[in-house]
VOVEX-369848 format. One record per residue (C-alpha): residue number from 1; residue in three letters; x, y, z. Coordinates in steps of 0.001 Angstrom, whole numbers. Layout:
N
+------+-------+---------+---------+---------+
: vonu : fimar :    east :   north :      up :
+------+-------+---------+---------+---------+
:  NUM :   ALA :       X :       Y :       Z :
...
+------+-------+---------+---------+---------+
This chain:
372
+------+-------+---------+---------+---------+
: vonu : fimar :    east :   north :      up :
+------+-------+---------+---------+---------+
:    1 :   MET :  115430 :   95672 :   97355 :
:    2 :   PHE :  112629 :   97415 :   99272 :
:    3 :   ASP :  112308 :   97477 :  103054 :
:    4 :   ARG :  109120 :   98868 :  104533 :
:    5 :   PRO :  109438 :  102456 :  105772 :
:    6 :   GLY :  108852 :  103320 :  109399 :
:    7 :   SER :  105541 :  104606 :  110681 :
:    8 :   GLY :  104605 :  107810 :  112498 :
:    9 :   THR :  101741 :  109834 :  113912 :
:   10 :   SER :  101019 :  112421 :  111164 :
:   11 :   ALA :   98856 :  111100 :  108364 :
:   12 :   VAL :   97199 :  111849 :  105072 :
:   13 :   LEU :   93807 :  110167 :  104720 :
:   14 :   VAL :   92698 :  108804 :  101357 :
:   15 :   ALA :   89031 :  108125 :  100621 :
:   16 :   LEU :   87924 :  107204 :   97102 :
:   17 :   ASP :   84244 :  107322 :   96191 :
:   18 :   LEU :   83392 :  104066 :   94427 :
:   19 :   GLY :   79667 :  104777 :   94388 :
:   20 :   ASP :   79025 :  103918 :   98040 :
:   21 :   PRO :   75922 :  105835 :   99274 :
:   22 :   ASP :   77564 :  106074 :  102738 :
:   23 :   TYR :   80747 :  107669 :  101374 :
:   24 :   ALA :   80537 :  110896 :  103420 :
:   25 :   GLU :   79719 :  109070 :  106672 :
:   26 :   SER :   82476 :  106525 :  106036 :
:   27 :   LEU :   85049 :  109307 :  105559 :
:   28 :   GLU :   83933 :  111023 :  108764 :
:   29 :   GLU :   84265 :  107674 :  110521 :
:   30 :   LEU :   87804 :  107240 :  109157 :
:   31 :   GLN :   88766 :  110601 :  110673 :
:   32 :   LEU :   87356 :  109472 :  114035 :
:   33 :   LEU :   89239 :  106184 :  113756 :
:   34 :   ALA :   92486 :  108033 :  113037 :
:   35 :   ARG :   92013 :  110306 :  116060 :
:   36 :   SER :   91141 :  107295 :  118219 :
:   37 :   ALA :   94452 :  105740 :  117157 :
:   38 :   GLY :   96349 :  108850 :  118240 :
:   39 :   VAL :   97060 :  109992 :  114683 :
:   40 :   ALA :   97201 :  113656 :  113662 :
:   41 :   VAL :   95385 :  114097 :  110344 :
:   42 :   VAL :   97226 :  116711 :  108274 :
:   43 :   ALA :   95283 :  116366 :  104995 :
:   44 :   VAL :   92524 :  114409 :  103257 :
:   45 :   VAL :   92704 :  113325 :   99608 :
:   46 :   ARG :   89402 :  112509 :   97917 :
:   47 :   GLY :   88627 :  111111 :   94499 :
:   48 :   ARG :   86164 :  109130 :   92398 :
:   49 :   ARG :   86667 :  105823 :   90616 :
:   50 :   ASP :   84422 :  103221 :   89036 :
:   51 :   ARG :   86528 :  100410 :   90467 :
:   52 :   PRO :   89852 :   99988 :   92318 :
:   53 :   ASP :   93068 :   99806 :   90315 :
:   54 :   PRO :   94511 :   96264 :   90675 :
:   55 :   ALA :   98063 :   97517 :   91279 :
:   56 :   LEU :   97652 :  100763 :   93253 :
:   57 :   TYR :   93955 :  100873 :   94212 :
:   58 :   ALA :   93989 :  104545 :   93145 :
:   59 :   GLY :   95005 :  105652 :   89655 :
:   60 :   LYS :   98556 :  106770 :   88875 :
:   61 :   GLY :   97591 :  110458 :   88813 :
:   62 :   LYS :   95830 :  110218 :   92151 :
:   63 :   VAL :   98826 :  108410 :   93673 :
:   64 :   ASP :  101065 :  111259 :   92481 :
:   65 :   GLU :   98649 :  113711 :   94165 :
:   66 :   ILE :   98812 :  111690 :   97403 :
:   67 :   ALA :  102616 :  111681 :   97270 :
:   68 :   ASP :  102732 :  115466 :   96787 :
:   69 :   THR :  100235 :  116020 :   99614 :
:   70 :   ALA :  102168 :  113777 :  102000 :
:   71 :   ARG :  105476 :  115466 :  101143 :
:   72 :   GLU :  104073 :  119020 :  101445 :
:   73 :   ASN :  102495 :  118284 :  104840 :
:   74 :   GLY :  105362 :  116215 :  106245 :
:   75 :   ALA :  103125 :  113167 :  106686 :
:   76 :   SER :  104805 :  109937 :  107749 :
:   77 :   VAL :  101888 :  107611 :  107001 :
:   78 :   VAL :   99066 :  107405 :  104451 :
:   79 :   ILE :   95806 :  105802 :  105609 :
:   80 :   PHE :   93364 :  104413 :  103028 :
:   81 :   ASN :   89684 :  104146 :  103878 :
:   82 :   HIS :   89618 :  100820 :  102062 :
:   83 :   THR :   90932 :   97279 :  102347 :
:   84 :   LEU :   94152 :   96981 :  100357 :
:   85 :   SER :   95632 :   93794 :   98995 :
:   86 :   PRO :   99233 :   92973 :  100026 :
:   87 :   ILE :  100441 :   93821 :   96497 :
:   88 :   GLN :   98592 :   97157 :   96457 :
:   89 :   GLU :  100039 :   98032 :   99859 :
:   90 :   ARG :  103579 :   97175 :   98753 :
:   91 :   ASN :  103272 :   99057 :   95436 :
:   92 :   LEU :  101871 :  102132 :   97168 :
:   93 :   GLU :  104712 :  102198 :   99678 :
:   94 :   ARG :  107206 :  102031 :   96822 :
:   95 :   LYS :  105511 :  104970 :   95092 :
:   96 :   LEU :  104873 :  107068 :   98204 :
:   97 :   SER :  108065 :  106228 :  100138 :
:   98 :   CYS :  106131 :  106165 :  103390 :
:   99 :   ARG :  104119 :  103698 :  105423 :
:  100 :   VAL :  100680 :  102817 :  103984 :
:  101 :   VAL :   97893 :  101579 :  106277 :
:  102 :   ASP :   94457 :  100376 :  105216 :
:  103 :   ARG :   91206 :  100557 :  107178 :
:  104 :   THR :   91568 :   97030 :  108559 :
:  105 :   SER :   95093 :   97644 :  109870 :
:  106 :   LEU :   93977 :  100921 :  111468 :
:  107 :   ILE :   91143 :   99199 :  113357 :
:  108 :   LEU :   93516 :   96439 :  114464 :
:  109 :   ASP :   95929 :   99066 :  115784 :
:  110 :   ILE :   93158 :  100698 :  117839 :
:  111 :   PHE :   92144 :   97320 :  119230 :
:  112 :   ALA :   95772 :   96649 :  120215 :
:  113 :   GLN :   95838 :   99951 :  122126 :
:  114 :   ARG :   92515 :   99316 :  123898 :
:  115 :   ALA :   92887 :   95675 :  125016 :
:  116 :   ARG :   93381 :   95455 :  128781 :
:  117 :   SER :   92392 :   91964 :  129902 :
:  118 :   HIS :   94382 :   88796 :  129209 :
:  119 :   GLU :   91535 :   87531 :  127024 :
:  120 :   GLY :   91302 :   90785 :  125075 :
:  121 :   LYS :   95030 :   90800 :  124382 :
:  122 :   LEU :   94893 :   87197 :  123138 :
:  123 :   GLN :   92035 :   88039 :  120787 :
:  124 :   VAL :   93746 :   91133 :  119396 :
:  125 :   GLU :   97043 :   89314 :  118844 :
:  126 :   LEU :   95245 :   86511 :  117007 :
:  127 :   ALA :   93462 :   88999 :  114748 :
:  128 :   GLN :   96725 :   90833 :  114023 :
:  129 :   LEU :   98616 :   87638 :  113188 :
:  130 :   GLU :   95858 :   86313 :  110941 :
:  131 :   HIS :   95869 :   89636 :  109109 :
:  132 :   LEU :   99668 :   89565 :  108911 :
:  133 :   ALA :   99524 :   86064 :  107429 :
:  134 :   THR :   97932 :   87513 :  104295 :
:  135 :   ARG :  100841 :   89972 :  104074 :
:  136 :   LEU :  103420 :   87159 :  104087 :
:  137 :   VAL :  102148 :   85903 :  100753 :
:  138 :   ARG :  104225 :   87907 :   98289 :
:  139 :   GLY :  105616 :   89904 :  101192 :
:  140 :   TRP :  108377 :   92490 :  101371 :
:  141 :   SER :  111778 :   91804 :   99841 :
:  142 :   HIS :  113666 :   91412 :  103139 :
:  143 :   LEU :  111402 :   88471 :  103955 :
:  144 :   GLU :  112348 :   86749 :  100701 :
:  145 :   ARG :  116104 :   86820 :  101296 :
:  146 :   GLN :  118047 :   83673 :  102104 :
:  147 :   ARG :  119362 :   83795 :  105658 :
:  148 :   GLY :  123123 :   83855 :  105942 :
:  149 :   GLY :  126048 :   84802 :  108153 :
:  150 :   ILE :  127532 :   83376 :  111322 :
:  151 :   GLY :  124848 :   81644 :  113374 :
:  152 :   MET :  122153 :   82342 :  110789 :
:  153 :   ARG :  122711 :   79605 :  108216 :
:  154 :   GLY :  119796 :   77196 :  108120 :
:  155 :   PRO :  118646 :   74247 :  106003 :
:  156 :   GLY :  117931 :   76354 :  102937 :
:  157 :   GLU :  114962 :   78120 :  104520 :
:  158 :   THR :  114235 :   81697 :  103483 :
:  159 :   GLN :  113237 :   84315 :  106038 :
:  160 :   LEU :  109751 :   84377 :  104515 :
:  161 :   GLU :  109324 :   80638 :  105132 :
:  162 :   THR :  110663 :   80996 :  108675 :
:  163 :   ASP :  108303 :   83864 :  109460 :
:  164 :   ARG :  105333 :   81963 :  108061 :
:  165 :   ARG :  106178 :   78842 :  110074 :
:  166 :   LEU :  106674 :   80763 :  113346 :
:  167 :   LEU :  103511 :   82746 :  112745 :
:  168 :   GLY :  101546 :   79527 :  112219 :
:  169 :   LYS :  102833 :   78107 :  115506 :
:  170 :   ARG :  101853 :   81236 :  117440 :
:  171 :   VAL :   98383 :   81297 :  115865 :
:  172 :   LYS :   97872 :   77677 :  116951 :
:  173 :   VAL :   98888 :   78510 :  120544 :
:  174 :   LEU :   96538 :   81517 :  120661 :
:  175 :   LYS :   93601 :   79495 :  119332 :
:  176 :   GLU :   94196 :   76828 :  121970 :
:  177 :   LYS :   94251 :   79451 :  124747 :
:  178 :   LEU :   91076 :   81081 :  123449 :
:  179 :   ALA :   89381 :   77669 :  123230 :
:  180 :   ARG :   90003 :   77316 :  126969 :
:  181 :   VAL :   88515 :   80787 :  127519 :
:  182 :   ARG :   85412 :   79773 :  125561 :
:  183 :   ALA :   85087 :   76651 :  127713 :
:  184 :   GLN :   85258 :   78798 :  130873 :
:  185 :   HIS :   82545 :   81094 :  129476 :
:  186 :   ALA :   80353 :   78098 :  128696 :
:  187 :   THR :   80730 :   76828 :  132270 :
:  188 :   GLN :   79740 :   80245 :  133647 :
:  189 :   ARG :   76697 :   80366 :  131367 :
:  190 :   ARG :   75542 :   76920 :  132509 :
:  191 :   SER :   75889 :   78013 :  136134 :
:  192 :   ARG :   73753 :   81109 :  135476 :
:  193 :   SER :   71171 :   79029 :  133618 :
:  194 :   ARG :   70857 :   76534 :  136499 :
:  195 :   ALA :   70415 :   79444 :  138897 :
:  196 :   HIS :   67731 :   80924 :  136577 :
:  197 :   VAL :   69716 :   84140 :  136105 :
:  198 :   PHE :   68375 :   86272 :  133226 :
:  199 :   SER :   71238 :   87295 :  130905 :
:  200 :   VAL :   71242 :   90671 :  129137 :
:  201 :   SER :   73883 :   91815 :  126631 :
:  202 :   LEU :   74524 :   95343 :  125364 :
:  203 :   VAL :   75287 :   95583 :  121650 :
:  204 :   GLY :   75515 :   98508 :  119295 :
:  205 :   TYR :   77617 :  100640 :  117030 :
:  206 :   THR :   80858 :  101886 :  118492 :
:  207 :   ASN :   80474 :  105102 :  120498 :
:  208 :   ALA :   76689 :  104678 :  120851 :
:  209 :   GLY :   77006 :  104993 :  124641 :
:  210 :   LYS :   76873 :  101331 :  125721 :
:  211 :   SER :   79449 :  101673 :  128511 :
:  212 :   THR :   77760 :  104808 :  129889 :
:  213 :   LEU :   74447 :  102921 :  129971 :
:  214 :   PHE :   76179 :   99903 :  131546 :
:  215 :   ASN :   77577 :  102116 :  134308 :
:  216 :   ARG :   74185 :  103742 :  134839 :
:  217 :   LEU :   72405 :  100377 :  135165 :
:  218 :   THR :   74993 :   98677 :  137381 :
:  219 :   ARG :   76672 :  101587 :  139187 :
:  220 :   ALA :   79930 :  100205 :  137830 :
:  221 :   ASP :   82940 :  102167 :  136619 :
:  222 :   ALA :   83587 :  100608 :  133205 :
:  223 :   TYR :   85713 :  102847 :  130997 :
:  224 :   ALA :   83522 :  105155 :  128906 :
:  225 :   ALA :   84804 :  107826 :  126531 :
:  226 :   ASP :   83654 :  109755 :  123469 :
:  227 :   GLN :   85833 :  107777 :  121093 :
:  228 :   LEU :   85579 :  104730 :  118868 :
:  229 :   PHE :   86196 :  101332 :  120504 :
:  230 :   ALA :   86568 :  102710 :  124032 :
:  231 :   THR :   85469 :   99270 :  125275 :
:  232 :   LEU :   87039 :   96018 :  124081 :
:  233 :   ASP :   86898 :   93698 :  127064 :
:  234 :   THR :   83540 :   92223 :  127997 :
:  235 :   THR :   82447 :   93147 :  131523 :
:  236 :   THR :   79566 :   91364 :  133288 :
:  237 :   ARG :   77823 :   92707 :  136405 :
:  238 :   ARG :   74711 :   91883 :  138394 :
:  239 :   LEU :   71771 :   94010 :  137297 :
:  240 :   GLY :   69785 :   95327 :  140249 :
:  241 :   GLY :   66322 :   96824 :  140343 :
:  242 :   ILE :   64728 :   94208 :  138064 :
:  243 :   GLU :   61469 :   93282 :  139775 :
:  244 :   GLY :   60900 :   89549 :  140211 :
:  245 :   ALA :   64081 :   88426 :  138473 :
:  246 :   SER :   67785 :   87853 :  139047 :
:  247 :   ALA :   69718 :   89306 :  136108 :
:  248 :   VAL :   73220 :   90022 :  134842 :
:  249 :   ILE :   74260 :   92393 :  132061 :
:  250 :   SER :   77344 :   92332 :  129834 :
:  251 :   ASP :   78986 :   95255 :  128063 :
:  252 :   THR :   80557 :   94204 :  124765 :
:  253 :   VAL :   82816 :   95557 :  122044 :
:  254 :   GLY :   81169 :   98031 :  119680 :
:  255 :   PHE :   80581 :   97183 :  116034 :
:  256 :   ILE :   81439 :   99204 :  112959 :
:  257 :   ARG :   80655 :   99008 :  109265 :
:  258 :   HIS :   83041 :   96757 :  107332 :
:  259 :   LEU :   84268 :   95167 :  110587 :
:  260 :   PRO :   87235 :   92971 :  109534 :
:  261 :   HIS :   86380 :   89265 :  109506 :
:  262 :   THR :   89642 :   88533 :  111328 :
:  263 :   LEU :   88290 :   90564 :  114252 :
:  264 :   VAL :   84901 :   88848 :  114211 :
:  265 :   ASP :   86608 :   85442 :  114251 :
:  266 :   ALA :   89175 :   86383 :  116906 :
:  267 :   PHE :   86546 :   87925 :  119193 :
:  268 :   ARG :   84159 :   84991 :  118873 :
:  269 :   ALA :   84848 :   84022 :  122510 :
:  270 :   THR :   83655 :   87470 :  123595 :
:  271 :   LEU :   80789 :   87655 :  121125 :
:  272 :   GLU :   79433 :   84308 :  122303 :
:  273 :   GLU :   78128 :   86124 :  125379 :
:  274 :   THR :   75867 :   87940 :  122921 :
:  275 :   VAL :   74811 :   84762 :  121114 :
:  276 :   HIS :   73769 :   83058 :  124371 :
:  277 :   ALA :   72070 :   86062 :  125986 :
:  278 :   ASP :   68364 :   86005 :  126863 :
:  279 :   LEU :   67929 :   89611 :  125710 :
:  280 :   LEU :   69918 :   92073 :  123621 :
:  281 :   LEU :   69799 :   95805 :  124238 :
:  282 :   HIS :   70715 :   97285 :  120862 :
:  283 :   VAL :   71998 :  100760 :  121797 :
:  284 :   VAL :   71678 :  103417 :  119089 :
:  285 :   ASP :   72859 :  107028 :  119031 :
:  286 :   ALA :   69470 :  108726 :  118591 :
:  287 :   GLY :   71070 :  111932 :  117360 :
:  288 :   SER :   73256 :  110385 :  114669 :
:  289 :   PRO :   72172 :  111195 :  111100 :
:  290 :   ASP :   73740 :  107878 :  110087 :
:  291 :   ARG :   71823 :  105779 :  112648 :
:  292 :   ASP :   69904 :  103666 :  110102 :
:  293 :   ALA :   73136 :  102530 :  108440 :
:  294 :   GLN :   74681 :  101911 :  111872 :
:  295 :   ILE :   71695 :   99774 :  112925 :
:  296 :   ALA :   72045 :   97765 :  109701 :
:  297 :   ALA :   75788 :   97260 :  110295 :
:  298 :   VAL :   75184 :   95944 :  113832 :
:  299 :   ASN :   72403 :   93623 :  112684 :
:  300 :   ALA :   74669 :   92273 :  109941 :
:  301 :   VAL :   77326 :   91283 :  112497 :
:  302 :   LEU :   74683 :   89810 :  114821 :
:  303 :   SER :   73457 :   87694 :  111921 :
:  304 :   GLU :   77017 :   86621 :  111101 :
:  305 :   ILE :   77678 :   85363 :  114636 :
:  306 :   GLY :   74251 :   83726 :  114994 :
:  307 :   ALA :   72736 :   86222 :  117454 :
:  308 :   ASP :   70000 :   87549 :  115163 :
:  309 :   ARG :   67319 :   85340 :  116778 :
:  310 :   VAL :   67926 :   86608 :  120322 :
:  311 :   PRO :   65068 :   88890 :  121526 :
:  312 :   GLN :   66073 :   92528 :  121131 :
:  313 :   ILE :   65055 :   95926 :  122460 :
:  314 :   MET :   66184 :   98896 :  120381 :
:  315 :   VAL :   67449 :  101502 :  122870 :
:  316 :   PHE :   67731 :  104998 :  121387 :
:  317 :   ASN :   70319 :  106695 :  123599 :
:  318 :   LYS :   71597 :  110291 :  123893 :
:  319 :   ILE :   68149 :  111933 :  123769 :
:  320 :   ASP :   69730 :  114694 :  125865 :
:  321 :   ARG :   71301 :  115875 :  122594 :
:  322 :   THR :   67925 :  115916 :  120814 :
:  323 :   ALA :   64388 :  117182 :  121399 :
:  324 :   LEU :   63161 :  113627 :  122115 :
:  325 :   GLU :   61499 :  112570 :  125367 :
:  326 :   PRO :   61814 :  109242 :  127248 :
:  327 :   ARG :   59180 :  106771 :  126025 :
:  328 :   VAL :   58582 :  103164 :  125012 :
:  329 :   GLU :   57092 :  101602 :  121906 :
:  330 :   ARG :   55465 :   98173 :  121813 :
:  331 :   ASP :   55215 :   95685 :  118954 :
:  332 :   GLU :   52137 :   93816 :  117690 :
:  333 :   TYR :   52544 :   91286 :  120534 :
:  334 :   ASP :   52446 :   94087 :  123149 :
:  335 :   ARG :   56144 :   93584 :  123976 :
:  336 :   ILE :   58413 :   96593 :  124430 :
:  337 :   SER :   60523 :   96734 :  121262 :
:  338 :   ARG :   61852 :  100314 :  121282 :
:  339 :   LEU :   62804 :  102708 :  124039 :
:  340 :   TRP :   64192 :  106242 :  124220 :
:  341 :   LEU :   66493 :  107376 :  127063 :
:  342 :   SER :   69640 :  109234 :  128078 :
:  343 :   ALA :   72303 :  107122 :  129762 :
:  344 :   LEU :   74185 :  110328 :  130603 :
:  345 :   THR :   71374 :  112043 :  132547 :
:  346 :   GLY :   69447 :  108921 :  133567 :
:  347 :   ASP :   66185 :  110049 :  131923 :
:  348 :   GLY :   64239 :  106970 :  130825 :
:  349 :   VAL :   66541 :  104426 :  132496 :
:  350 :   ASP :   63712 :  103337 :  134839 :
:  351 :   LEU :   61653 :  102559 :  131733 :
:  352 :   LEU :   64472 :  100292 :  130561 :
:  353 :   ARG :   64623 :   98470 :  133896 :
:  354 :   SER :   60894 :   97833 :  133661 :
:  355 :   ALA :   61262 :   96613 :  130071 :
:  356 :   ILE :   64006 :   94167 :  131090 :
:  357 :   GLY :   61791 :   92967 :  133920 :
:  358 :   GLU :   58928 :   92285 :  131501 :
:  359 :   HIS :   61195 :   90230 :  129221 :
:  360 :   ALA :   62609 :   88325 :  132203 :
:  361 :   LEU :   59110 :   87419 :  133413 :
:  362 :   ASP :   58136 :   86268 :  129894 :
:  363 :   ALA :   61249 :   84069 :  129738 :
:  364 :   ALA :   60469 :   82538 :  133138 :
:  365 :   ARG :   56955 :   81430 :  132170 :
:  366 :   PRO :   56373 :   77670 :  131729 :
:  367 :   GLY :   57139 :   76467 :  128236 :
:  368 :   GLN :   59820 :   79090 :  127598 :
:  369 :   PRO :   63223 :   77620 :  126600 :
:  370 :   GLU :   66059 :   78104 :  129071 :
:  371 :   ALA :   69176 :   80037 :  128080 :
:  372 :   ALA :   72077 :   77961 :  126761 :
+------+-------+---------+---------+---------+
């Protein structure tokens, strides 16, 4: 018999290099994710492999090294910078005698901590349960036991079958509630469209400064912090100072490389605000050495949700940390396509307002399709 060990807040991180060119950046990101989850990183174990081991992901020798490192540092959890199969997770916990968490589970945990609105909590719970559903296939031994004892005898149903059935019911309820949320969003979008309100949506890699820019543009007080996934719940505010147009802007959840599909699916109600926007402001950390890979990761998610055809301005933020100056760059059609600013100091924000105004006027011209 094997029951899963408890969790804790001191962790050993494990990052294996499988030939990924972004290995160093991905490991740095894992450390940021761990800190964002409130975990104290006590050690990092690195290694190289051609391919994952089917049973343990890492090789037997590397697993022994992880076990020694965890024991020597008093770690209560081991976090892998990879997606583990249920069998790999179970086998590793047997070998390491401590809780094992993969990258997907870590991100889900952060989302659970950050969700504030009713909608956000529904979306996070759905993502967690859909991820858990994969763990109930060949799950832990206590889930496979036949129920017994006074008041616990059923019609031959194992605990695993009971858990799977109850989980399925809860998932159905959550999807129905989120369908109603999506219907409400659609009604709000139709109202804005009839009123000819120009819709802008902020997108970008997590911690690129979207919420700081949102606050600067709207004089709002949305939560902004130097941490991953500081914002989960979509906030929409009227956007003032746009000459000749009535506009609203939405702050959305940040993206990340290898964003779990369960999260993309669960947050579809939120991400639809992006799909139906008239303009996307793709916020980029101008000082990040990994910005090209971050831009590619965001564009990949936008393509996945069907938002890749929405007009986009690339906004290079945080120029206060670089030697760059505020400026704009136009494409071959003389439309502003790139812009450099600092949301923190406000330098270049007036350029962005003007750029939004230009796009709004273009959208209002006869022959332009109305927003959905």
